C-alpha positions in Angstrom: 6.8 -1.6 14.0 5.6 -1.2 10.1 6.4 1.8 8.4 5.1 2.5 4.7 6.1 4.8 2.1 4.7 4.9 -1.4 5.9 7.3 -3.9 5.4 7.7 -7.7 8.3 7.2 -9.9 8.3 7.4 -13.7 5.1 7.0 -15.8 3.4 4.0 -14.8 5.6 3.1 -12.0 5.5 3.5 -8.0 8.0 2.8 -5.2 6.5 1.0 -2.3 8.9 0.8 0.8 8.0 -1.0 3.9 10.2 -1.1 7.3 9.9 -3.3 10.1 12.5 -1.1 12.2 15.4 -3.5 11.2 14.7 -4.6 7.5 13.3 -2.4 4.6 11.5 -4.1 1.6 11.4 -1.8 -1.5 9.7 -2.6 -4.6 8.8 -1.0 -7.9 5.2 -1.6 -8.5 3.7 -1.2 -11.9 0.6 0.5 -13.4 -1.0 -2.7 -14.7 -2.7 -3.2 -11.3 -4.2 -0.8 -9.0 -1.8 -1.2 -6.3 -2.5 1.9 -4.3 -6.2 1.4 -4.6 -5.8 -2.0 -3.7 -3.6 -0.8 -0.2 -6.4 1.5 0.6 -9.1 -1.2 0.1 -7.2 -3.9 2.2 -6.8 -1.2 5.1 -10.4 -0.5 5.1 -11.5 -4.2 5.0 -9.3 -4.6 8.2 -10.9 -1.5 10.1 -14.4 -2.6 9.4 -13.3 -5.9 11.3 -12.2 -8.7 8.8 -9.2 -10.6 10.1 -7.3 -10.7 6.9 -6.8 -9.3 3.2 -4.3 -9.6 0.4 -3.2 -7.8 -2.5 -0.8 -8.3 -5.5 2.0 -5.9 -6.4 3.2 -6.5 -10.0 6.8 -5.5 -10.8 6.8 -6.8 -14.4 7.8 -9.5 -15.0 7.3 -10.7 -11.2 4.8 -10.0 -8.6 4.4 -10.1 -4.9 1.6 -10.8 -2.7 1.0 -8.6 0.1 -1.1 -10.4 2.9 -2.5 -8.6 6.2 -3.5 -10.8 9.0 -5.2 -8.9 12.0 -5.5 -10.2 15.5 -7.0 -7.9 17.7 -5.7 -4.5 17.0 -2.3 -5.7 15.5 -1.9 -6.2 12.0 0.9 -8.6 10.6 1.9 -7.7 7.0 3.8 -10.3 5.0 5.4 -10.1 1.6 5.4 -13.3 -0.5 7.3 -14.2 -3.7 6.6 -17.6 -5.1 5.2 -19.0 -1.8 8.3 -17.7 0.3 7.9 -14.9 2.8 10.5 -12.2 1.9 9.5 -9.4 4.5 7.2 -9.2 7.4 6.1 -6.4 9.8 3.6 -5.8 12.4 2.0 -2.7 13.6 -1.3 -1.7 15.3 -4.2 -1.3 12.9 -4.7 2.3 13.6 -1.3 3.0 12.9 -1.3 1.3 9.4 -4.5 3.2 8.6 -2.7 6.4 9.5 0.4 5.5 7.4 -1.7 4.7 4.4 -3.9 8.0 4.7 -0.7 10.0 5.4 1.0 8.5 2.0 -2.6 9.4 0.1 -2.2 12.9 1.3 1.4 13.4 0.5 0.7 11.9 -3.1 -2.2 14.3 -3.6 -0.3 17.3 -2.4 3.0 16.4 -4.4 0.8 15.4 -7.8 -2.7 16.5 -7.4 -5.7 14.7 -8.9 -4.7 15.3 -12.8 -1.1 14.7 -12.1 -1.5 11.4 -10.3 -3.7 10.1 -13.2 -1.2 11.3 -15.8 1.6 9.5 -14.0 0.0 6.4 -12.7 -2.8 6.0 -15.5 -5.5 5.5 -12.9 -7.6 8.0 -10.9 -6.6 9.2 -7.7 -8.2 6.7 -5.1 -10.4 9.2 -3.5 -13.7 7.0 -3.7 -12.9 5.0 -0.5 -11.0 7.4 1.8 -13.2 10.3 0.4 -11.8 13.7 1.2 -10.0 12.4 4.2 -6.9 12.0 1.8 -6.8 16.1 1.4 
């Protein structure tokens, strides 16, 4: 079962943690990409019926590709570094969407819109999830 945690760290950094029940993958993600926006967008892409999506999490100097593959109502997430899978997990698509929405709510509550923008140097990703992130 995939579990997701996304927290802002120091200015321009966030910590993303993924767990599959037996393993946890944690990475410090740089603000040089819209990492949270991309995660939200990938989740929405799957919710509207696409079978796959992919995003990049930049770690300066490295990067990870996060791939999502939907089969029916189940999503398999794979984290790839230099063509090698370093983490994988599965969950129901609905559960993934609930985890992402929960992290958005938690971030908005903890930092507010202005605090998020100050720390992450990008606006809070409201435009796609709308006010459901409240």
